[in-house]
C-alpha positions in Angstrom: 158.0 73.9 72.8 154.7 75.0 71.3 152.3 77.2 73.4 149.4 75.3 74.9 146.0 76.5 76.0 146.2 77.0 79.8 143.8 75.1 81.9 141.2 77.0 83.9 141.6 76.8 87.7 137.8 76.8 88.1 134.7 75.3 86.4 133.0 77.1 83.5 130.0 78.0 85.6 132.1 79.1 88.7 131.9 82.8 87.9 128.2 82.9 87.5 126.1 85.0 87.6 128.7 87.6 86.7 130.2 85.7 83.8 128.0 82.9 82.4 129.1 79.3 81.8 128.4 79.3 78.0 130.5 82.4 77.5 133.4 80.9 79.5 133.1 77.7 77.5 133.2 79.4 74.1 135.7 82.1 75.1 138.3 79.8 76.6 137.7 76.7 74.5 137.2 78.3 71.1 138.6 81.9 71.1 141.7 81.3 73.2 142.4 77.9 71.6 142.2 79.7 68.2 144.7 82.3 69.2 147.0 79.6 70.6 146.9 77.5 67.4 147.5 80.5 65.1 150.3 81.8 67.3 152.1 78.4 67.0 151.6 78.5 63.3 153.0 82.0 63.0 156.1 81.2 65.1 156.9 77.9 63.4 160.4 78.0 61.9 161.2 81.5 63.1 163.8 82.7 65.6 161.1 83.4 68.1 160.0 79.8 68.3 160.7 78.5 71.8 160.9 82.0 73.5 158.6 83.1 76.2 155.5 85.0 75.2 156.6 88.0 77.2 160.0 88.1 75.4 158.2 87.7 72.0 155.8 90.6 72.7 158.4 93.0 74.2 160.6 92.6 71.0 157.7 92.4 68.6 157.8 93.8 65.0 154.4 95.5 65.2 154.0 95.0 61.4 153.9 91.3 62.0 150.1 91.1 62.3 150.0 87.3 62.8 152.2 87.3 65.9 150.8 90.7 67.1 147.2 89.6 67.0 147.6 86.0 68.1 150.5 86.5 70.5 148.5 89.3 72.1 145.4 87.1 72.2 147.3 84.3 73.8 149.0 86.4 76.5 145.9 88.6 77.2 143.5 85.7 77.8 146.1 83.7 79.8 146.2 86.7 82.2 142.5 87.2 82.1 141.6 83.7 83.4 144.2 83.9 86.2 143.0 87.2 87.7 139.5 86.0 88.2 138.2 83.7 90.9 134.8 82.5 92.2 136.0 83.9 95.6 137.0 87.2 94.1 135.7 90.7 94.7 136.4 93.1 97.5 139.5 95.3 97.5 143.2 94.8 97.3 145.4 95.1 100.4 149.0 95.6 101.3 151.5 97.0 98.8 149.1 96.9 95.9 146.5 98.9 97.8 149.1 101.4 98.8 150.2 101.8 95.1 146.6 102.2 93.9 145.9 104.8 96.6 149.1 106.6 95.8 148.3 106.8 92.1 144.5 107.4 92.3 143.7 108.6 95.8 141.4 105.7 96.7 140.3 102.3 95.5 136.9 103.9 94.5 138.7 106.4 92.3 140.8 103.7 90.7 137.7 101.6 90.1 136.1 104.6 88.3 139.3 105.2 86.2 139.6 101.5 85.3 135.9 101.3 84.4 136.1 104.4 82.2 139.1 102.8 80.4 137.1 99.6 79.8 133.8 101.3 78.8 135.5 104.0 76.7 137.6 101.6 74.6 136.1 102.1 71.1 135.3 98.7 69.5 137.3 95.7 70.6 140.1 95.9 73.1 141.3 95.6 76.7 141.5 97.7 79.9 144.7 97.3 82.0 146.3 97.9 85.3 150.1 97.9 84.9 153.0 98.2 87.2 156.2 100.1 86.3 159.7 99.6 87.6 159.7 101.0 91.1 156.1 100.0 91.9 154.0 102.8 90.3 150.7 101.6 88.8 148.8 102.9 85.8 145.5 102.3 84.1 145.3 102.3 80.3 143.5 100.6 77.4 144.6 99.1 74.1 142.7 98.2 70.9 142.2 94.7 69.6 144.7 92.2 71.2 147.4 94.8 71.8 148.8 95.0 75.3 151.3 97.2 77.3 154.2 94.8 76.7 154.2 95.6 73.0 156.4 98.5 71.8 154.8 101.9 71.4 151.2 101.1 72.5 151.2 103.5 75.5 151.0 102.7 79.2 154.0 100.4 79.2 155.0 98.6 82.4 153.8 95.0 83.1 150.1 94.2 83.0 148.9 92.7 86.2 145.1 93.0 85.6 143.3 92.9 82.3 139.6 93.1 81.3 138.6 91.8 77.9 136.0 94.2 76.3 135.6 92.3 73.0 131.9 91.6 72.5 132.6 87.8 72.5 133.6 88.2 76.2 130.1 89.4 77.3 127.5 89.5 74.5 125.6 86.3 75.3 124.8 87.5 78.8 125.0 91.3 78.6 124.3 92.0 74.9 125.2 95.7 74.3 125.4 96.6 78.0 129.2 96.8 78.4 129.0 98.9 81.5 127.0 96.2 83.3 129.7 93.6 82.3 132.5 96.0 83.5 130.7 96.5 86.8 130.2 92.7 87.2 133.9 92.1 86.6 134.8 93.7 90.0 132.9 90.9 91.7 135.3 88.2 90.4 138.7 89.9 90.5 141.2 87.8 92.4 143.1 90.5 94.2 145.5 88.0 95.9 146.6 86.9 92.4 146.9 90.5 91.2 148.9 91.4 94.3 151.3 88.5 93.6 151.8 89.8 90.0 152.4 93.3 91.4 155.1 92.0 93.8 156.8 89.9 91.1 156.9 92.7 88.5 157.5 96.0 90.3 
């Protein structure tokens, strides 16, 4: 089965004013579709064809740039759309909140750490919140379309929250003001979804 572009669970304009409709339309319909198509092309006729994206990325040959870049792009964006919601914002609760407080002291301190990871990623890349076996959480960042599932990129664990800091994710609305975009992201995080991913992967 070839990978397919996942459908959004909200309209293109649903995250405004934090993320504008035009950016969503291009980002999902053009960029993510492009990664999906190129990933399928790269996997055609290989032993990885038909495997889950998580399995492919965990066992990736990092020298295979086509699968690394497009498989990462496919997985990263699939997560990104799911952890945002028009009803997002606020703070996590329950086990996830406890894990964040245990690792960072408070939600505010976590927010600063995650924001620093996003703002400090040089060039294109992602900021992540990951969960390790046992439930410990960690913030990290990766360049380009790399992610913590891939061998040797640092952080490790399973990504449960990701923020795209490629310019195509924010430039139409924020131009070079990445910190404003990072700040706005916290208004659309779907903490219920992130909590489910935490529970399923700890």
